[in-house]
N, C-alpha and C positions, 0 to 999 in steps of 0.2 A: 279931612283930617286924617293924618297918618296914624296907623295902629302902632302901639308901643311894641318894641322888640320883645320876642319870646324870651322869658327868663331862662338863663342857662346856668346849670349847676355843674361846675367843673369836677369830673369824677376823680381827678388826681388830688383835689384839695379836701381837707376835712370840713365838715359842715357844722355850723352851730344852729341852735334851735330857731333863732330869729331869721336866719337865712332860709331855712326850710319853711317857716310860716309865711314869709313873704312870697316865696315861690309857689307854695300851695294856693295861696290867695289868688295869685295871678293865673294859675292853671284853672282854678274853679271858674273864673270869669271867662276864660277862653275856650276850654275844652268842652266839646259836645258829646264825645264818646265816653261813657262812664267807665268802661273797661280800661281805656287808655289813661284816663285821669287817675284811676285807682292804682294802676301800675306805676305811674310817675310818683304818686304819693308814697307808695310802698318803698320804692327805690330810695327816695330822698330820706324818709324816716329811718329806714334800716341803716343807711350810712351814717346819719346824724347821731343815732343812738349807739352806733358801733355794735349792732346786733347781728346775729346770724339768721334770725327768722322774724317775720312780722306778718300779722294778719289784720285785715279790716273786716269787721262784721257789719252787715246791713240787716234791717228789720223787714221780715216778710209778714206783714200784718194779716194777710188772708189766711196764712197757715199758723200764725201764732208762733213763729220761729225767728231766730236770728241765724244768719248764715254767712260764711266767708265768701267774699266776692273776688278778692285778690289776696294773694299770699305768697310768701317765700317758703313754701312747704312743698318741695318737689315730690314727695311721696304721697301727698294727699291733695286731691283736686278740689274738694269742697267739704266744709264742716257745717252741719246743721244742728241747731240746739233748740229744744222746746222749752 
């Protein structure tokens, strides 16, 4: 069985929320590298929302914190909150 083609989001075209949700669903099923997956999601969501910045927070249960894993914040590498 042939694999479905990789979802492509044309950077020159505006994005709507349903396009982003379909693409993210496809990426989650295909991508094994969490960092790469989160970067793709950040790029798509930032463009779809016409935002300047975007952050995804993950839960670190062992430390009792949430932390940023991927972000469009060039001046900050990671954010951790208790």
